[in-house]
C-alpha angles and dihedrals in degrees: 000000000000125000088250092054091050092048092048090050089055092049097053098039120069117224118229126196128213117192125199140155109286092240087074093064097094096055091042092053089056104032106020129236108321119191138206107283103336098325130095112199116227143156135211086228116068093202093053091050091048096045091048092055092043090053095046096040109048088157091065112089094189129035124204120210114201121192125204134171129231127181115256106267094021104164091221090067119077133168110264127228103207102090107080112193090251090057091053089052090049089051090053100256135121107251093207095049101035105034096095093056099036107082129028133153128213114210109229132355121328102226118232091244090060093058116095094226093178088064097043114118136199118212133186112245108235088197093056111133117196094202092050091047090051091052091049091049092047091243092305098114109155095020121106095316 
């Protein structure tokens, strides 16, 4: 594959980002990204995906952002409904400008081979709360998490 072919592939395929607590990386590497029910939540904006998970998971010290491509018009991708404009504002984004990219769902599992591992990133969660994490872990923080 030439550099041109790779670049053209990037142009015509939108990138989606799924964010999750870092502790989920092992199962994802083996089984892929499995969603709730049959939907995997994603965003076309890595920062929105990451900030959403940081906000909703204050017990997660590290957040993993996983990119994957899908062809434009891929029937597995559907606009999501879970990012109300007020949530986008809370996350630091402009609801009018960012709403179209904010929330998407992928129908079914995203296989491990579809994840662009070389572009995956781990981020510290600035909202991490040690006391909250301890409560979630039943006081077992540091033991076989």
